[in-house]
C-alpha positions in Angstrom: 2.5 -2.9 -27.9 0.0 -0.7 -26.1 0.1 0.7 -22.5 -0.4 -2.2 -20.1 -3.4 -1.5 -17.8 -3.8 -2.2 -14.1 -7.1 -3.5 -12.7 -8.2 -0.4 -10.9 -11.6 -0.2 -12.4 -14.8 -1.9 -11.2 -15.4 -5.5 -12.1 -18.4 -4.6 -14.2 -16.0 -2.7 -16.5 -13.7 -5.7 -16.7 -13.8 -7.5 -20.1 -12.0 -10.8 -20.5 -10.8 -12.0 -23.8 -13.4 -14.8 -23.8 -16.8 -14.2 -22.4 -17.0 -15.3 -18.7 -13.6 -17.1 -18.9 -10.6 -15.5 -17.2 -7.0 -16.6 -17.9 -5.0 -15.7 -14.8 -1.2 -16.1 -14.3 0.5 -15.6 -10.9 4.3 -15.5 -10.6 5.1 -18.3 -8.1 7.8 -19.0 -5.5 11.4 -19.8 -6.2 11.6 -23.0 -4.1 15.1 -22.7 -2.7 14.4 -22.1 1.0 11.7 -21.9 3.7 9.2 -19.1 2.7 9.0 -16.2 5.1 5.7 -14.4 5.9 6.4 -11.7 3.3 6.5 -14.4 0.6 3.0 -15.4 1.4 1.4 -12.0 1.1 0.8 -12.0 -2.7 -0.7 -15.4 -2.7 -3.2 -14.4 0.0 -4.3 -11.5 -2.2 -4.4 -13.5 -5.5 -6.4 -16.2 -3.8 -9.1 -13.6 -2.9 -8.8 -12.3 -6.5 -9.6 -15.8 -7.9 -12.5 -16.2 -5.4 -13.9 -12.8 -6.3 -13.8 -13.6 -10.0 -15.6 -16.9 -9.5 -18.2 -15.3 -7.2 -18.7 -12.7 -10.0 -19.7 -15.5 -12.4 -16.3 -16.0 -14.2 -14.7 -19.4 -15.0 -11.1 -18.9 -13.8 -8.2 -20.9 -15.3 -5.2 -20.0 -13.2 -1.5 -20.8 -13.6 1.0 -20.3 -10.7 4.5 -21.4 -11.7 7.2 -23.0 -9.6 10.6 -21.6 -10.2 13.1 -24.4 -9.7 15.9 -23.2 -12.0 17.3 -20.1 -13.5 16.7 -17.5 -10.8 20.0 -16.0 -10.0 20.9 -14.2 -6.7 20.8 -11.0 -8.7 17.9 -10.1 -11.0 20.5 -8.7 -13.5 21.7 -12.1 -14.9 24.6 -12.2 -12.4 25.4 -14.1 -9.3 24.8 -17.7 -8.3 21.8 -19.8 -9.2 19.6 -19.6 -6.0 18.8 -23.3 -6.3 22.4 -24.4 -6.7 23.5 -22.1 -3.9 21.0 -23.6 -1.5 21.9 -27.1 -2.6 25.6 -26.5 -1.8 24.6 -25.0 1.6 22.4 -28.0 2.5 24.7 -30.6 1.1 22.2 -32.0 -1.4 21.3 -31.5 -5.0 19.2 -28.7 -6.6 16.6 -31.3 -7.5 16.3 -32.4 -3.8 16.1 -28.8 -2.7 13.3 -28.1 -5.1 11.3 -31.2 -4.0 11.8 -30.4 -0.4 10.6 -26.8 -0.5 7.8 -27.6 -2.9 6.4 -29.9 -0.2 6.9 -27.2 2.4 5.2 -24.5 0.3 2.2 -26.7 -0.6 1.7 -27.6 3.1 1.8 -24.0 4.1 -0.3 -22.7 1.3 -3.1 -25.2 1.1 -3.2 -26.7 4.6 -2.1 -23.8 6.9 -3.3 -20.7 5.0 -6.2 -22.5 3.4 -5.5 -21.1 -0.1 -7.3 -22.6 -3.1 -5.0 -24.6 -5.3 -4.5 -23.1 -8.8 -5.6 -25.2 -11.7 -2.0 -25.5 -12.9 1.3 -25.4 -10.9 4.0 -26.1 -13.5 7.7 -26.5 -12.6 10.1 -24.6 -14.8 12.2 -27.7 -15.3 9.2 -29.5 -16.9 9.1 -26.9 -19.7 12.7 -26.7 -20.9 11.8 -27.7 -24.6 9.2 -25.0 -24.7 11.7 -22.4 -23.4 14.3 -23.4 -25.9 11.7 -23.2 -28.7 10.8 -19.7 -27.6 14.5 -18.6 -27.7 14.7 -20.1 -31.2 11.7 -18.0 -32.3 13.3 -14.9 -30.9 16.5 -15.8 -32.7 14.7 -16.1 -36.0 13.3 -12.6 -35.6 16.8 -11.3 -35.1 16.2 -10.3 -31.5 19.0 -12.2 -29.8 22.8 -12.3 -29.8 25.4 -14.6 -28.1 28.2 -13.5 -25.8 30.5 -15.5 -23.5 28.0 -16.3 -20.8 24.8 -16.8 -22.8 22.2 -15.8 -25.3 20.7 -12.4 -24.8 17.6 -10.5 -25.8 18.5 -7.3 -27.7 16.1 -4.7 -26.2 17.2 -2.0 -28.6 15.3 -3.9 -31.3 11.9 -3.0 -29.8 10.5 0.5 -29.5 8.6 0.2 -26.3 10.8 -1.8 -24.0 10.2 -0.8 -20.3 6.8 0.7 -20.9 5.2 -1.2 -18.0 7.9 0.1 -15.6 8.1 3.5 -17.3 11.9 3.0 -17.5 14.0 5.9 -18.7 15.9 3.8 -21.2 17.8 6.7 -22.8 19.0 7.8 -19.5 20.2 4.4 -18.4 23.9 3.6 -18.5 26.0 0.6 -17.6 26.5 0.6 -13.9 23.1 2.2 -13.3 21.3 -1.1 -13.4 23.9 -3.6 -14.3 27.6 -3.9 -14.9 28.9 -4.1 -18.4 29.6 -7.8 -19.1 29.6 -7.7 -22.9 25.9 -6.8 -23.3 25.1 -4.3 -26.1 22.8 -2.2 -23.9 22.2 -2.2 -20.1 18.6 -3.5 -20.4 19.5 -6.6 -22.5 18.7 -9.8 -20.6 19.7 -13.4 -20.7 17.2 -15.9 -22.2 19.7 -18.8 -22.0 22.8 -18.9 -19.8 25.8 -21.2 -20.5 27.0 -23.5 -17.8 30.3 -22.5 -16.2 32.8 -25.2 -17.0 34.4 -24.7 -13.6 31.1 -25.2 -11.8 29.2 -28.5 -11.3 25.6 -28.0 -12.1 22.7 -30.3 -11.2 20.4 -28.7 -13.6 21.6 -28.1 -17.2 20.4 -29.0 -20.6 21.7 -29.2 -24.1 20.6 -26.5 -26.5 21.4 -25.2 -30.0 23.7 -22.6 -28.3 25.4 -24.8 -25.8 24.8 -26.6 -22.5 23.2 -24.4 -19.9 19.9 -23.4 -18.4 17.1 -20.9 -19.1 17.0 -17.3 -17.9 14.6 -16.7 -15.1 12.2 -14.6 -17.2 11.8 -17.2 -19.9 9.8 -19.7 -18.0 6.8 -17.5 -17.4 6.5 -16.6 -21.1 6.9 -20.2 -22.2 4.4 -21.6 -19.6 1.8 -18.9 -20.2 1.9 -19.6 -23.9 1.8 -23.4 -23.5 -1.0 -23.6 -21.0 -3.1 -20.5 -21.5 -2.2 -19.3 -25.0 -0.7 -16.2 -26.5 -2.8 -13.8 -24.5 -4.1 -13.8 -20.9 -6.5 -11.6 -19.0 -4.7 -10.9 -15.7 -1.0 -11.2 -14.7 -0.1 -10.8 -11.0 3.1 -10.4 -9.1 5.0 -8.2 -6.7 6.0 -4.6 -7.4 9.6 -5.8 -7.4 8.7 -7.7 -10.6 7.8 -4.6 -12.6 11.2 -3.1 -13.6 12.9 -6.4 -14.6 11.0 -9.6 -14.6 7.6 -8.5 -15.9 9.2 -6.0 -18.3 11.3 -8.8 -19.8 8.4 -11.2 -19.9 6.5 -8.7 -22.0 9.4 -8.0 -24.3 10.0 -11.7 -25.2 6.4 -12.8 -25.3 5.0 -10.0 -27.4 8.0 -10.1 -29.7 7.1 -13.6 -30.6 3.2 -13.4 -30.7 2.7 -9.9 -31.8 -0.1 -9.7 -29.2 -0.4 -8.0 -25.9 0.6 -10.5 -23.2 -1.8 -9.5 -20.5 -4.7 -7.1 -20.5 -4.4 -6.3 -16.8 -1.5 -6.3 -14.4 -1.8 -6.4 -10.6 1.2 -5.9 -8.4 1.1 -6.2 -4.6 3.3 -4.0 -2.4 5.7 -5.5 0.2 5.3 -6.4 3.8 7.8 -5.0 6.2 8.6 -6.2 9.7 8.7 -3.5 12.4 8.9 -1.0 9.5 12.0 -2.6 8.1 12.6 -4.7 5.0 12.6 -8.4 5.6 16.2 -9.7 5.5 18.0 -12.8 6.9 20.8 -10.5 8.2 18.2 -8.7 10.4 16.7 -11.9 11.7 13.2 -10.7 10.9 12.3 -13.3 8.3 9.5 -14.8 10.4 7.8 -17.9 9.1 4.3 -19.4 9.6 5.9 -21.8 12.0 7.1 -18.9 14.1 3.5 -17.6 14.2 2.2 -20.9 15.3 4.9 -21.4 17.9 3.9 -18.1 19.5 0.3 -19.3 19.9 -1.3 -17.4 17.0 -3.7 -18.7 14.4 -2.3 -18.6 10.9 -5.7 -17.3 9.8 -5.1 -14.2 12.0 -2.0 -13.5 9.9 -4.2 -13.9 6.8 -6.7 -11.5 8.2 -3.9 -9.0 9.0 -2.7 -9.1 5.4 -6.2 -8.5 4.0 -6.8 -5.6 6.3 -4.4 -3.7 4.1 -4.9 -3.0 0.4 -2.7 -5.1 -2.0 -1.2 -1.9 -3.4 -0.4 -0.5 0.1 2.8 -1.4 1.9 2.1 -3.6 4.9 3.8 -3.8 8.3 4.1 -6.8 10.6 4.6 -6.6 14.3 3.6 -9.1 17.0 1.3 -6.4 18.4 -0.4 -5.9 15.1 -0.8 -9.7 14.7 -2.3 -9.8 18.3 -4.9 -7.2 17.3 -5.7 -9.3 14.2 -6.0 -12.4 16.4 -8.5 -10.6 18.7 -10.5 -9.6 15.6 -10.5 -13.2 14.4 -11.5 -14.4 17.9 -14.4 -12.0 17.8 -15.5 -13.1 14.4 -15.5 -16.7 15.6 -17.5 -15.8 18.7 -20.1 -14.1 16.6 -20.2 -17.1 14.3 -20.8 -19.4 17.3 -24.0 -17.4 17.9 -25.4 -19.3 14.9 -26.2 -22.2 17.3 -27.7 -20.0 20.0 -29.8 -17.2 18.6 -32.3 -16.6 15.8 -30.6 -15.9 12.5 -30.4 -12.4 11.1 -30.8 -11.3 7.5 -28.0 -8.8 7.8 -25.5 -9.1 4.9 -22.1 -7.6 4.3 -22.1 -6.5 0.6 -18.4 -7.2 0.6 -18.4 -8.7 -2.9 -19.0 -5.2 -4.3 -15.9 -4.0 -2.4 -13.8 -6.8 -3.7 -15.0 -6.1 -7.2 -13.6 -2.6 -6.9 -9.9 -3.1 -7.3 -9.9 -6.0 -4.7 -10.6 -3.7 -1.8 -10.0 -6.2 1.0 -9.8 -3.6 3.8 -13.3 -2.4 2.9 -14.5 -6.0 2.8 -13.1 -6.8 6.3 -14.7 -3.6 7.7 -18.0 -4.7 6.2 -17.8 -7.9 8.2 -17.1 -5.9 11.4 -20.1 -3.7 10.8 -22.4 -6.6 9.9 -21.4 -8.5 13.1 -21.9 -5.4 15.2 -25.5 -5.0 13.9 -26.1 -8.7 14.6 -24.9 -8.5 18.1 -26.9 -5.4 18.9 -30.0 -7.1 17.7 -29.4 -10.2 19.9 -29.4 -12.4 16.8 -26.9 -14.5 14.9 -25.3 -14.5 11.5 -27.0 -16.6 8.8 -25.4 -19.6 7.2 -25.2 -17.7 3.9 -23.2 -14.9 5.6 -20.8 -17.2 7.2 -20.3 -19.1 4.0 -19.7 -15.8 2.1 -16.8 -15.0 4.4 -15.3 -18.3 3.8 -15.9 -18.3 0.1 -14.6 -14.8 -0.6 -11.9 -14.2 2.0 -10.8 -17.8 2.5 -11.2 -17.4 6.3 -13.2 -20.1 7.9 -14.9 -19.0 11.2 -17.7 -21.6 11.0 -17.6 -23.9 14.0 -19.8 -26.8 15.2 -22.5 -26.8 17.9 -21.4 -27.8 21.4 -22.1 -31.3 22.6 -25.2 -32.3 24.6 -22.9 -32.8 27.6 -21.7 -29.3 27.3 -25.3 -28.0 27.0 -26.2 -29.9 30.2 -23.3 -28.1 32.0 -24.6 -24.8 30.8 -28.0 -25.6 32.1 -26.5 -26.6 35.5 -24.5 -23.4 35.6 -27.5 -21.2 35.0 -29.4 -23.0 37.8 -26.4 -22.4 40.0 -26.3 -18.7 39.2 -30.1 -18.4 39.8 -29.5 -20.0 43.2 -26.5 -17.6 43.7 -24.2 -20.6 44.1 -21.3 -18.7 42.3 -18.7 -21.2 43.5 -20.4 -24.0 41.6 -21.0 -21.6 38.7 -17.3 -20.9 38.5 -16.3 -24.5 38.7 -18.6 -25.4 35.8 -17.1 -22.4 33.8 -13.7 -23.9 34.4 -14.9 -27.3 33.3 -16.2 -25.9 30.1 -13.0 -24.0 29.5 -11.2 -27.4 29.8 -13.5 -28.5 27.0 -12.3 -25.5 24.9 -15.6 -23.5 25.5 -15.7 -20.1 27.1 -18.9 -18.7 28.7 -20.1 -15.1 28.8 -23.0 -13.8 30.8 -25.1 -11.3 29.0 -28.4 -9.5 29.6 -30.0 -12.1 27.4 -28.4 -15.1 29.1 -25.3 -17.3 28.8 -23.4 -17.1 25.5 -20.7 -19.7 24.7 -17.9 -19.5 22.2 -15.0 -21.7 21.2 -11.5 -21.1 22.6 
């Protein structure tokens, strides 16, 4: 295997395996609970990545998996299965838990956040035969061994294990990353776990090695190969995936295919809340529902995320979200000028920023500057500019023109102001606000915008 690149170069230097076709894989959610705001950060970025690739002329074939089995509470092949633990807590089955939170996730992703749906969203439980077949291939190559709790990949059999994470394999000892449970070396990982006879499992399958379930890392390798082929162009995930999950994916995939799994890897940094890691014990695992209940627009959260680079650690506070909401409100107010003033030819140029390592903060700043120029010129953004913001950032600020009745009220209000009847002017302003329209008086006349 060769050193695995990150996509830090400009898009014009990006070379997919097939001309103008990009195979993209994103590690998806483990559907065992209500997603918190930090869970949504990567998918906001990777949505913009896919939009940018398409806007750059590429045909994108994207897979985003759904982990509904095999992800243990510890990344080190130990602890309870997250799905089973949640099922016991909710008094249901693991299958019911998965179905429940898949629906929740799809509603939040595609309806609330407005993310584009990937071409493929496979569930791990739908690819059990492929995962078993992959383990058999590893076994034939002499890369696995069996101990009491499962079938393990022998990382000592490959020379470059841990290259992506730059792991110090020689300096790693049992207890440093994992307890000694019978594994030959600390970095060995489970590709198939045996069912505990004392534990009732909802999700288990027969295999050549015994009844059990796949290791968490196995599903991604199996689904990538089945849907996209032996090699892909871009693989995305969180920085927490680097040392274990993605390192193990690379090991098992490339050991079978003999080919580099992905040409480019993109890893997003975490979102903290008030400078602290998100944790249930701290009560800071805010959800999109919490954002809505506090009167904020979910799109404001999306804009807040994009205001930081994907490789930069983010921070959430209600004050930061309020600032993002104000920015979104301003963008919408400028967009509403489309119906009231001549259109400007000012453009943002943000595609070039996104093509340079997905520089979303620069793209957001470009929108700010373009809108400032438009306002100073007493003009409005063009339809193309507004569409560009929606198409690239996935943030819709395009509204509709006000009704004829509202326009009549504006005319009456202007007459009232001309006659210095400010009482009537104020009453009409309040009536318009009841119709979700706010009026500003400027040197060039009345300007309305949506509330």
